[in-house]
C-alpha positions in Angstrom: -52.3 -82.5 -24.9 -53.4 -83.4 -21.4 -56.3 -81.7 -19.4 -53.4 -80.0 -17.3 -51.7 -78.4 -20.7 -55.2 -76.5 -21.3 -54.9 -73.1 -20.4 -57.2 -71.0 -23.3 -60.9 -71.6 -24.8 -59.3 -72.8 -28.1 -57.4 -75.6 -26.4 -60.1 -76.5 -24.1 -62.5 -76.6 -26.7 -60.6 -78.4 -29.3 -60.8 -75.1 -31.8 -57.7 -74.0 -33.8 -56.2 -70.4 -32.0 -56.9 -69.2 -35.7 -60.4 -70.1 -35.9 -61.3 -68.0 -32.7 -59.2 -65.1 -33.9 -60.9 -65.0 -37.5 -64.2 -64.7 -35.4 -63.1 -62.0 -33.8 -63.4 -63.0 -30.6 -60.6 -62.9 -27.5 -59.0 -66.4 -27.1 -59.6 -66.2 -23.3 -57.6 -67.8 -20.2 -59.5 -70.4 -18.3 -56.9 -70.4 -15.6 -57.1 -66.8 -14.8 -59.0 -63.6 -15.4 -57.8 -62.0 -18.7 -56.7 -58.6 -17.7 -59.0 -56.9 -20.5 -62.5 -54.9 -20.2 -65.4 -53.9 -22.4 -65.4 -50.5 -23.1 -68.8 -48.7 -23.9 -67.1 -46.0 -25.8 -65.6 -48.7 -28.3 -69.4 -50.1 -28.5 -70.6 -46.3 -29.4 -67.8 -45.8 -31.8 -68.1 -48.9 -34.0 -71.3 -48.6 -36.2 -71.5 -52.5 -36.2 -72.8 -52.3 -32.7 -75.1 -49.0 -32.9 -78.1 -50.8 -31.7 -76.2 -52.1 -28.2 -75.4 -48.5 -27.8 -78.9 -47.4 -28.2 -80.4 -49.9 -25.7 -77.5 -48.8 -23.0 -78.7 -45.4 -23.1 -82.6 -45.9 -23.4 -81.7 -48.5 -20.3 -80.2 -45.4 -18.3 -83.0 -43.1 -19.4 -85.4 -45.6 -17.7 -83.1 -45.3 -14.4 -83.4 -42.1 -14.7 -87.0 -41.7 -14.7 -87.4 -44.3 -12.0 -84.8 -42.7 -9.6 -86.8 -39.4 -10.0 -90.0 -40.8 -9.1 -88.7 -41.7 -5.6 -89.3 -38.2 -3.3 -86.1 -39.7 -1.2 -83.0 -41.6 -2.1 -84.4 -45.0 -0.9 -85.9 -47.3 -3.3 -87.7 -50.5 -2.0 -84.8 -52.8 -2.2 -86.2 -55.3 -4.2 -86.9 -52.8 -7.0 -83.2 -51.3 -6.2 -81.6 -54.9 -6.8 -83.5 -55.7 -9.9 -82.9 -52.5 -11.9 -79.5 -51.1 -10.6 -78.0 -54.3 -9.0 -76.0 -57.1 -11.3 -73.6 -60.1 -10.4 -70.6 -59.9 -12.3 -70.8 -61.9 -15.3 -67.7 -63.9 -14.4 -68.5 -66.6 -17.4 -66.4 -63.7 -19.7 -63.5 -64.3 -17.8 -62.4 -60.6 -18.1 -60.7 -58.4 -15.0 -58.2 -58.4 -12.5 -58.6 -62.0 -10.3 -55.5 -63.8 -10.6 -57.1 -67.2 -9.3 -59.8 -68.2 -11.1 -62.7 -65.8 -12.4 -64.4 -64.9 -9.3 -64.2 -61.2 -9.2 -66.3 -58.2 -7.1 -68.8 -57.9 -9.2 -70.9 -54.7 -9.9 -71.0 -53.9 -6.3 -73.2 -52.0 -4.4 -71.0 -48.9 -4.3 -71.5 -48.6 -7.8 -75.1 -49.0 -7.9 -75.9 -46.6 -5.1 -73.5 -44.1 -7.1 -75.4 -44.8 -10.2 -78.6 -44.2 -8.5 -77.2 -41.2 -6.8 -76.3 -39.3 -9.9 -79.1 -40.1 -12.0 -81.2 -38.6 -9.2 -79.3 -35.6 -8.2 -76.4 -34.2 -10.4 -77.1 -35.9 -13.7 -80.7 -36.0 -13.4 -81.2 -34.3 -17.2 -79.2 -37.4 -18.6 -80.6 -37.8 -21.8 -82.2 -34.6 -21.9 -79.0 -32.2 -22.1 -78.8 -29.5 -24.2 -78.2 -30.7 -28.1 -75.0 -29.6 -29.7 -72.7 -30.4 -27.2 -71.9 -34.2 -27.4 -73.2 -36.4 -30.1 -74.7 -39.1 -27.5 -75.1 -40.0 -23.9 -72.5 -41.9 -22.3 -72.5 -44.5 -19.7 -69.2 -43.2 -18.3 -70.7 -39.8 -17.9 -72.5 -41.1 -14.7 -68.9 -42.6 -13.3 -66.6 -39.4 -13.9 -67.3 -37.6 -10.6 -67.3 -40.7 -8.5 -63.8 -42.1 -7.2 -63.9 -45.6 -6.8 -65.9 -46.5 -10.1 -63.0 -47.6 -12.3 -62.8 -49.7 -15.2 -63.7 -52.7 -14.0 -67.1 -51.9 -12.4 -67.9 -49.7 -15.9 -67.1 -52.9 -17.9 -68.9 -55.6 -15.5 -72.3 -53.0 -16.0 -72.0 -52.7 -19.6 -71.5 -56.4 -20.1 -74.7 -57.2 -17.9 -76.7 -54.9 -19.9 -76.2 -56.4 -23.1 -75.5 -59.7 -21.8 -78.0 -61.6 -24.7 -75.4 -60.1 -27.4 -72.7 -62.2 -25.8 -74.8 -65.1 -25.3 -76.0 -65.1 -29.2 -72.4 -64.3 -30.2 -71.0 -67.6 -28.5 -73.9 -69.6 -29.2 -73.4 -68.9 -32.9 -69.8 -70.1 -32.8 -70.0 -72.9 -30.6 -73.0 -74.4 -32.8 -70.6 -74.3 -35.7 -67.4 -74.8 -34.4 -67.3 -77.1 -31.1 -68.4 -80.5 -30.5 -71.8 -81.1 -29.0 -70.5 -83.5 -26.1 -68.8 -80.0 -25.0 -72.3 -77.7 -25.2 -75.1 -78.2 -22.9 -78.4 -75.9 -22.4 -78.2 -73.3 -19.6 -81.0 -71.2 -18.2 -79.7 -67.5 -18.2 -81.5 -64.9 -15.9 -81.7 -61.2 -16.5 -80.6 -61.7 -20.3 -83.2 -59.0 -21.8 -85.2 -56.0 -20.7 -88.8 -55.8 -21.5 -89.3 -51.8 -21.6 -93.4 -52.3 -22.0 -93.4 -54.4 -18.6 -90.3 -53.0 -17.2 -89.2 -56.4 -16.2 -85.7 -58.2 -16.9 -86.3 -61.6 -18.4 -84.2 -64.8 -18.8 -83.8 -67.2 -21.6 -81.9 -70.4 -22.6 -79.1 -70.9 -24.6 -77.0 -73.6 -25.8 -72.9 -72.8 -24.7 -69.6 -74.5 -24.1 -69.1 -75.3 -20.6 -66.2 -76.2 -18.2 -66.9 -78.1 -14.6 -65.2 -75.8 -11.8 -65.5 -77.4 -8.1 -68.1 -79.5 -9.1 -70.1 -77.3 -10.6 -70.7 -77.0 -14.6 -70.2 -73.0 -15.8 -70.9 -71.9 -19.3 -68.0 -69.9 -21.2 -68.9 -66.8 -23.0 -67.1 -65.4 -25.8 -66.3 -61.3 -26.3 -65.3 -59.5 -29.6 -62.1 -57.9 -29.4 -62.9 -54.8 -31.1 -65.1 -53.9 -28.2 -62.2 -54.9 -25.5 -59.7 -52.2 -24.2 -56.7 -53.3 -21.9 -55.5 -50.1 -20.3 -58.5 -48.2 -19.2 -62.1 -46.9 -20.8 -61.8 -44.3 -23.3 -63.7 -41.9 -21.3 -62.5 -42.0 -17.8 -62.2 -40.1 -14.4 -58.4 -40.5 -14.6 -58.2 -39.1 -17.9 -60.6 -36.4 -17.3 -58.4 -35.4 -14.2 -55.3 -35.6 -16.1 -56.8 -33.0 -18.7 -56.8 -30.7 -15.8 -58.4 -27.3 -16.6 -57.8 -27.2 -20.5 -61.1 -28.5 -20.9 -62.5 -24.8 -19.8 -60.9 -23.4 -22.6 -63.4 -25.1 -25.3 -66.5 -23.8 -23.6 -67.8 -21.2 -26.1 -70.0 -19.0 -23.4 -67.8 -16.2 -22.3 -69.9 -15.9 -19.4 -69.9 -19.5 -18.4 -66.3 -19.9 -18.7 -65.6 -17.0 -16.6 -67.8 -18.4 -14.2 -66.0 -21.9 -14.0 -62.5 -20.4 -14.2 -63.5 -18.3 -10.9 -64.9 -21.4 -9.1 -61.8 -23.2 -9.8 -59.6 -20.9 -8.4 -61.7 -20.2 -5.4 -61.4 -23.9 -4.3 -57.5 -24.1 -4.7 -55.7 -24.9 -1.3 -54.1 -21.7 0.7 -50.4 -22.8 1.4 -48.4 -20.4 3.5 -45.0 -19.2 2.6 -42.4 -16.7 3.5 -44.1 -13.8 1.3 -47.7 -15.0 3.5 -50.5 -16.8 2.2 -50.6 -18.0 -1.9 -52.7 -20.2 -3.6 -51.6 -23.8 -4.0 -51.1 -24.6 -7.5 -49.7 -28.1 -6.8 -50.8 -31.0 -8.5 -53.0 -32.5 -5.4 -54.4 -29.0 -4.9 -55.6 -28.6 -8.5 -57.0 -32.0 -8.6 -59.2 -31.5 -5.5 -60.3 -28.1 -7.0 -61.5 -30.0 -10.4 -63.4 -32.3 -8.5 -65.4 -29.4 -6.7 -65.4 -27.5 -9.9 -67.1 -30.6 -11.7 -69.6 -31.3 -9.1 -70.7 -27.3 -9.3 -71.0 -27.3 -13.2 -71.7 -31.0 -14.5 -71.9 -29.3 -17.9 -67.8 -29.3 -18.1 -68.3 -33.0 -18.2 -70.2 -32.7 -21.8 -67.6 -30.6 -23.0 -64.9 -33.3 -21.8 -66.9 -36.0 -23.6 -67.2 -34.0 -26.7 -63.2 -33.5 -26.9 -63.3 -37.8 -26.2 -65.9 -37.9 -29.0 -63.9 -35.7 -31.7 -61.1 -38.5 -31.5 -63.0 -41.4 -31.5 -60.6 -42.6 -34.5 -57.8 -42.5 -32.0 -59.7 -44.9 -29.5 -60.5 -47.2 -32.6 -56.9 -47.0 -33.4 -55.2 -46.9 -30.0 -57.4 -48.6 -27.1 -58.6 -51.5 -28.5 -56.9 -55.0 -27.1 -55.2 -55.6 -30.3 -52.8 -52.4 -29.8 -51.2 -54.3 -26.5 -50.7 -58.1 -26.1 -49.2 -58.3 -22.9 -49.5 -61.3 -20.8 -52.7 -62.8 -23.3 -52.3 -65.8 -25.6 -49.0 -65.3 -27.8 -47.4 -64.1 -24.2 -48.6 -67.1 -22.3 -48.6 -69.8 -24.8 -44.5 -68.8 -25.3 -44.2 -69.1 -21.3 -46.0 -72.4 -21.4 -43.6 -73.8 -24.1 -40.4 -73.0 -22.3 -42.0 -74.6 -18.9 -42.4 -77.5 -20.8 -38.9 -77.7 -21.7 -37.8 -76.9 -18.2 -37.2 -79.8 -15.5 -37.9 -79.1 -12.1 -36.4 -81.5 -10.1 -36.2 -80.6 -6.6 -39.7 -81.6 -5.0 -39.8 -79.1 -2.4 -41.9 -75.8 -2.2 -39.2 -73.7 -1.7 -36.9 -74.8 -4.8 -39.9 -75.2 -7.0 -40.8 -71.4 -6.2 -36.9 -70.4 -6.4 -37.0 -71.7 -10.0 -40.0 -70.6 -11.2 -39.1 -67.3 -10.1 -35.8 -67.6 -11.9 -37.6 -68.6 -14.7 -39.8 -65.5 -14.4 -37.3 -63.0 -14.1 -35.2 -64.3 -17.0 -38.4 -64.2 -19.1 -39.4 -60.8 -18.2 -35.8 -59.2 -18.5 -35.8 -60.9 -21.9 -38.9 -59.2 -23.0 -38.5 -56.0 -21.1 -39.7 -53.8 -23.9 -43.1 -55.4 -23.8 -43.8 -54.6 -20.1 -45.6 -51.4 -20.6 -49.0 -50.1 -21.8 -49.1 -47.0 -23.4 -45.7 -45.9 -22.2 -46.8 -47.0 -18.2 -45.0 -49.6 -16.4 -47.0 -52.7 -15.5 -48.6 -52.5 -12.1 -48.5 -55.1 -9.4 -51.6 -56.4 -10.2 -50.9 -57.7 -13.8 -47.4 -58.8 -12.8 -49.0 -61.3 -10.3 -51.1 -62.3 -13.2 -48.4 -63.1 -15.7 -46.5 -64.9 -12.9 -49.7 -67.1 -12.5 -49.0 -68.7 -15.8 -45.5 -69.5 -14.5 -46.6 -71.4 -11.9 -48.3 -74.0 -14.9 -47.7 -77.8 -14.0 -46.7 -77.3 -10.7 -47.2 -79.9 -8.3 -47.7 -77.5 -5.9 -50.6 -75.4 -5.1 -50.0 -71.6 -5.8 -52.9 -69.7 -4.3 -53.1 -66.1 -4.9 -54.2 -63.3 -2.6 -54.6 -65.3 0.6 -56.1 -63.0 3.1 -55.7 -64.3 6.4 -56.7 -60.6 8.4 -54.5 -58.3 7.9 -54.4 -58.0 4.0 -54.0 -60.4 1.3 -50.3 -61.8 0.3 -50.0 -62.3 -3.5 -48.8 -66.1 -3.3 -49.1 -68.8 -1.0 -47.2 -72.3 -2.4 -48.1 -74.9 -0.4 -47.8 -78.7 -0.3 -50.4 -80.0 2.4 -50.8 -78.3 5.7 -47.0 -77.8 6.7 -45.1 -76.7 3.9 -46.0 -73.2 2.9 -44.2 -70.4 1.3 -45.4 -66.8 0.7 -44.5 -64.8 -2.3 -44.9 -60.8 -1.9 -44.4 -58.8 -5.3 -43.3 -55.1 -5.1 -42.6 -52.2 -7.3 -39.1 -50.5 -6.3 -41.3 -47.1 -6.8 -43.5 -47.9 -3.7 -43.4 -45.4 -1.2 -43.8 -48.1 1.3 -41.3 -50.4 -0.1 -38.7 -49.9 3.3 -41.9 -50.7 5.6 -42.9 -53.8 3.6 -39.5 -55.4 3.7 -38.9 -54.2 7.5 -42.2 -55.6 8.7 -44.7 -57.3 6.2 -42.9 -60.5 5.6 -42.8 -61.3 9.5 -46.7 -60.2 9.5 -47.5 -62.9 6.9 -45.3 -65.6 8.4 -47.0 -65.3 11.8 -50.8 -65.0 10.4 -50.2 -67.7 7.9 -47.4 -70.2 9.5 -45.4 -69.7 6.6 -41.5 -71.2 6.8 -40.2 -68.7 4.4 -41.3 -65.1 2.6 -39.8 -64.4 -0.6 -39.9 -60.7 -1.7 -39.9 -60.1 -5.6 -39.0 -56.5 -6.5 -39.5 -55.1 -10.2 -37.6 -51.7 -11.2 -38.5 -49.7 -14.4 -36.2 -47.1 -14.3 -32.4 -46.0 -12.9 -34.3 -44.1 -10.4 -36.2 -47.3 -8.9 -33.0 -49.3 -8.9 -30.8 -46.3 -7.0 -34.5 -46.3 -4.5 -34.3 -50.2 -4.0 -30.5 -50.4 -3.1 -30.7 -47.4 -1.0 -33.4 -49.2 1.0 -31.6 -52.5 0.9 -28.5 -50.6 2.3 -30.3 -48.9 4.9 -31.9 -52.3 6.0 -28.4 -53.9 5.8 -30.2 -56.5 3.4 -28.7 -58.0 0.1 -30.3 -59.6 -3.2 -29.7 -63.2 -2.4 -32.1 -65.0 -4.7 -33.9 -66.9 -2.0 -35.3 -64.2 0.3 -35.1 -61.2 -1.9 -35.2 -61.1 -6.0 -34.8 -58.3 -8.2 -36.0 -58.1 -11.7 -35.0 -55.2 -14.2 -37.7 -54.4 -16.3 -35.8 -51.4 -17.7 -36.6 -51.3 -21.4 -33.4 -52.5 -23.5 -32.0 -52.0 -26.5 -32.8 -54.8 -29.0 -30.1 -57.0 -29.9 -29.9 -56.4 -33.3 -29.2 -52.7 -32.4 -26.3 -53.4 -30.2 -22.5 -53.1 -31.3 
């Protein structure tokens, strides 16, 4: 196998895939990020990692005390960066980057949110009334903030327990990887010294690759702390539970106060009968967010409910439960691509043949395109297509932004021959607008010769919607400018009569 054929950790470091699997690690792609994340609840729920969860909570308590020593919401910049702000640990190759592994990292937004919540709303973190939850949880601090998703929580968790991943990988490497593929690295902010209140660095012998002329070490992560869809405790899940969590509050008086406050926060709508409370999903969501800020103890009751179902988290939230676009799927795509002969050496023909191959692959495996019964999103489909560009003579560059938003792919050969590819879900409310205007914008901004739109539909309703849009725009599916990919679940061939 040539270096161009190598995608995965096991291939690049000449270790059997089965050995990585038996070690319990995820055999990561080193071409683009693996769409999976470290879930701190899985660390809590697994007794093997008790010391890691204990450390995370102790560090958060330290941050709580630090935030409360300040009279204002402003810490000295250097102190803030040292304790609250961390770079993304890109060496684990987890996240949503469709090209390489350079994500956004633990942004200042997350650090500010953490500091603000420890300083105000959750100033009693670690001192909560006993008997509500079994333990404290990092995710609690992120439940009331919008924009703090699974990727940010995962990044922060990985940073706090980075020493574990370094030693976990070093142990594997010394036993299974040739010494010529290993190198010693000095790694900053590895362990925290509570006595001296400082992060310390250390040195490790690790497997490495060379990217853009720079040597970069690679870290393995155990699969039993990785989730593929979302963290077990999450803002989305909390809001989905709506007010049902109120019923679990034992104190009648407090429960009544919370219910009244929630109802008072509902929007008012005008109907033919006059003014009425708006019980729409949007109105209830807004009221719940306001109630959560006013009564933070609600979060503890939600967490208690999630703790009570920790067995389900270990059973259903682990990476193994969903294998979409990870090792086995991509290995199959690569195997099929080796059989294909992409004969015409033009950018447009290479794009079309690879999209057709991708379309055939997805439509033949449509039952795998769902996570927890929810259809895949555009970002996940982009990551899957990245593997269908394997072995191309042309440069498939992901999410190129030339001023008016990123296009999913620009495919080029030199500076003159460039084709754009844009993925859209048929369920996208702006689909008509995108089909009408977006391609022209991208062509003008990036000097593209042609823009291809690939539209994915997951239901009969989606199909009807896209057919209506195309009819209004007087456009047709031509497998050159517009492709449709049928991702509806299909009956197994063995069940068809």
